[in-house]
C-alpha positions in Angstrom: -43.1 -18.4 -4.1 -42.3 -20.7 -1.2 -39.7 -22.5 -3.2 -37.9 -19.2 -4.0 -37.9 -18.2 -0.4 -36.5 -21.5 0.6 -33.7 -21.1 -2.0 -32.9 -17.6 -0.8 -32.8 -18.8 2.8 -30.6 -21.8 2.0 -28.3 -19.5 0.0 -28.0 -17.1 3.0 -27.3 -20.1 5.3 -24.6 -21.4 2.9 -23.0 -17.9 2.8 -23.0 -17.6 6.6 -21.5 -21.0 6.9 -18.8 -20.1 4.4 -18.1 -16.8 6.3 -17.9 -18.8 9.5 -15.4 -21.1 7.9 -13.3 -18.1 6.7 -13.3 -16.6 10.2 -12.3 -19.9 11.9 -9.5 -20.5 9.4 -8.3 -16.9 9.9 -8.3 -17.3 13.7 -6.6 -20.7 13.6 -3.9 -19.5 11.2 -3.2 -16.4 13.4 -3.0 -18.7 16.5 -0.6 -21.1 14.8 1.6 -18.4 13.4 1.6 -16.7 16.9 3.0 -19.9 18.4 5.7 -20.1 15.7 6.5 -16.4 16.2 6.8 -16.9 20.0 10.0 -19.0 19.3 11.5 -15.9 17.7 10.0 -13.2 19.8 13.2 -12.5 21.8 15.0 -11.7 18.5 12.2 -9.4 17.4 12.1 -7.8 20.8 15.8 -7.0 20.5 15.2 -5.2 17.3 12.2 -3.3 18.7 14.2 -2.2 21.7 17.2 -1.0 19.7 15.9 2.7 19.5 16.0 2.6 23.4 19.1 0.6 24.0 21.1 2.5 21.4 20.7 5.6 23.6 22.1 3.8 26.7 18.7 3.4 28.4 17.2 0.2 29.6 13.7 -1.2 29.5 12.2 -2.6 32.7 9.1 -4.6 33.8 7.3 -3.7 37.1 5.1 -6.8 37.6 6.0 -10.5 37.6 3.8 -11.3 34.5 4.4 -8.2 32.5 7.4 -9.5 30.5 5.6 -12.8 29.7 2.3 -11.2 28.6 4.1 -8.6 26.6 5.9 -11.4 24.6 2.6 -13.2 24.1 0.9 -10.0 22.9 3.8 -9.3 20.6 3.7 -12.9 19.3 0.0 -12.5 18.5 0.7 -9.3 16.6 3.5 -10.9 14.6 1.3 -14.0 14.1 -1.4 -11.8 12.6 1.1 -10.1 10.2 2.4 -13.5 9.1 -1.0 -15.0 8.8 -2.4 -12.0 6.9 -1.8 -13.5 3.4 -3.9 -16.5 4.5 -6.6 -14.3 6.0 -6.7 -12.2 2.8 -6.8 -15.3 0.7 -9.7 -16.6 2.7 -11.7 -13.4 2.3 -10.7 -13.4 -1.4 -12.1 -16.9 -1.9 -15.3 -15.8 -0.1 -15.9 -12.7 -2.3 -14.5 -13.8 -5.6 -17.4 -16.0 -6.8 -19.7 -12.9 -6.8 -17.4 -10.9 -9.1 -17.0 -10.8 -12.9 -13.8 -11.9 -14.6 -12.3 -8.4 -14.9 -13.3 -7.6 -11.3 -11.6 -10.8 -10.1 -8.4 -9.7 -11.7 -8.6 -6.2 -10.1 -9.5 -7.6 -6.8 -6.7 -10.2 -6.8 -4.2 -7.5 -7.6 -5.7 -5.3 -4.9 -5.3 -8.0 -2.2 -1.7 -8.8 -3.2 -0.5 -5.2 -3.5 -2.5 -4.2 -0.3 -0.5 -6.7 1.8 2.8 -5.5 0.3 2.0 -1.9 1.0 0.9 -2.6 4.5 4.2 -4.4 5.4 6.1 -1.7 3.6 4.4 1.0 5.6 5.2 -0.8 8.9 8.9 -1.2 7.9 9.1 2.4 6.8 7.5 3.6 10.0 10.0 1.7 12.2 13.2 2.2 10.3 12.5 5.6 8.9 10.5 7.4 11.5 10.3 5.5 14.8 14.0 5.9 15.7 13.9 9.6 15.2 10.7 9.9 17.3 12.1 7.9 20.2 15.4 9.8 20.3 13.5 13.1 20.3 11.0 12.1 22.9 13.8 10.9 25.3 15.7 14.1 24.8 12.5 16.1 25.2 12.4 15.0 28.9 15.6 16.8 29.6 18.6 15.8 31.8 16.7 16.2 35.1 14.4 13.2 34.4 15.4 9.6 34.4 13.5 7.4 31.9 12.0 4.3 33.4 10.3 2.6 30.4 8.3 -0.5 31.0 8.3 -3.2 28.4 4.5 -3.5 28.3 3.9 0.1 27.5 6.8 0.4 25.2 5.6 -2.5 23.0 2.0 -1.2 23.0 3.3 2.2 22.0 5.4 0.7 19.2 2.5 -1.3 17.7 0.1 1.7 17.9 2.8 3.8 16.3 3.5 1.4 13.4 0.0 0.2 12.5 -1.2 3.6 11.1 1.8 3.6 8.7 0.8 0.3 7.3 -2.8 1.6 6.7 -1.7 5.0 5.3 0.6 3.3 2.8 -2.5 1.8 1.2 -3.8 5.3 0.2 -2.4 5.2 -3.4 -3.9 1.8 -4.0 -7.3 3.0 -2.7 -7.1 6.1 -4.9 -6.3 3.9 -7.9 -9.4 1.7 -7.5 -11.7 4.7 -6.7 -10.5 6.4 -9.8 -11.0 3.3 -11.9 -14.6 3.2 -10.6 -15.0 6.9 -11.5 -15.6 7.9 -7.9 -12.4 10.0 -7.5 -10.8 12.5 -10.0 -7.6 14.5 -10.2 -9.4 17.8 -10.1 -11.0 17.0 -6.8 -7.7 16.0 -5.3 -5.9 19.1 -6.4 -8.7 21.3 -5.1 -8.6 19.7 -1.7 -4.9 19.7 -1.1 -5.0 22.1 1.8 -7.7 20.0 3.5 -5.5 16.9 2.9 -2.6 18.6 4.6 -4.8 19.7 7.6 -6.3 16.2 7.9 -2.9 14.6 7.8 -1.7 16.7 10.8 -5.0 16.3 12.7 -5.1 12.5 12.2 -1.4 12.1 13.0 -1.9 14.1 16.3 -4.9 12.0 17.2 -3.2 8.7 16.5 0.0 9.7 18.1 -1.0 11.8 21.2 2.5 12.8 22.2 3.3 16.1 24.0 5.7 17.2 21.2 4.8 18.4 17.7 7.6 16.6 15.9 6.3 13.1 16.3 2.9 13.7 14.6 4.7 15.7 11.9 6.9 12.8 11.2 3.8 10.8 10.4 1.9 13.6 8.7 4.7 14.3 6.2 4.7 10.8 4.5 0.9 10.8 4.8 0.6 14.0 2.8 3.3 12.9 0.3 1.2 9.7 -0.2 -1.8 11.9 -0.9 0.2 13.7 -3.6 1.4 10.4 -5.0 -2.3 9.2 -5.0 -3.2 12.3 -7.0 -0.6 11.5 -9.6 -1.9 7.9 -9.8 -5.5 9.3 -10.4 -4.1 11.6 -13.0 -2.5 8.7 -14.9 -5.7 6.7 -14.7 -7.7 9.6 -16.1 -5.1 10.2 -18.9 -5.3 6.5 -19.8 -9.1 6.6 -19.9 -9.1 9.6 -22.2 -6.5 8.0 -24.5 -8.7 4.9 -24.8 -11.9 7.0 -25.4 -10.1 8.9 -28.2 -8.9 5.7 -29.7 -12.4 4.2 -29.6 -13.9 7.4 -31.2 -11.2 7.4 -34.0 -11.9 3.7 -34.8 -15.7 4.4 -34.8 -15.3 7.3 -37.3 -13.0 5.2 -39.5 -15.6 2.4 -39.5 -18.4 4.8 -40.5 -16.3 6.2 -43.3 
């Protein structure tokens, strides 16, 4: 009994040590990539500022250190995005030993596609929605008010605006794996379409607390469309399962005969 307890305790210590290694490698990779990204942060900042500068407005800083710390924060965010494949790989290597062969294949695909969809969501959010939102918000102020946008708040708003798009774009992938596990079905998704639409609007308004209604709707629209896409993904998975079950039944009957 004592030997088994010692084995379990050693196993837990080994797992905690492995998890600690994963976290350290993830932090170091983010830090290193942040240093690399700092060399290109001015070019990235120029792209991020284009929605403002294209309207003829300028972005200012109101404290001596604001510009420097904004560039550092932006570099850390970019470093995290660049280091994300390494971070995902580290967590993949930590979890993969506990999975079966088929589960390993699914999980590997999930990690790879998850990163691609996350980046695609951020790019879509910036190039597809962000420009429209900024133009509308600036015009919403009216001609009487002069915009004085600080670089720190602008970059913080940009990051908080884009991150949800990266997360939302993973919805079809999550639906795929939940349907493969039998947790989610097409009938349930069709039945709850109206709630999905309501949740999309509420979540968008909570994530993007702007005084206008257009900006949350700009995010709610692709969010709901992704829900519909997810429903179709689940439908295909169910059709494929039924086709395989029919094939198995047919082969069973033929073998009996």
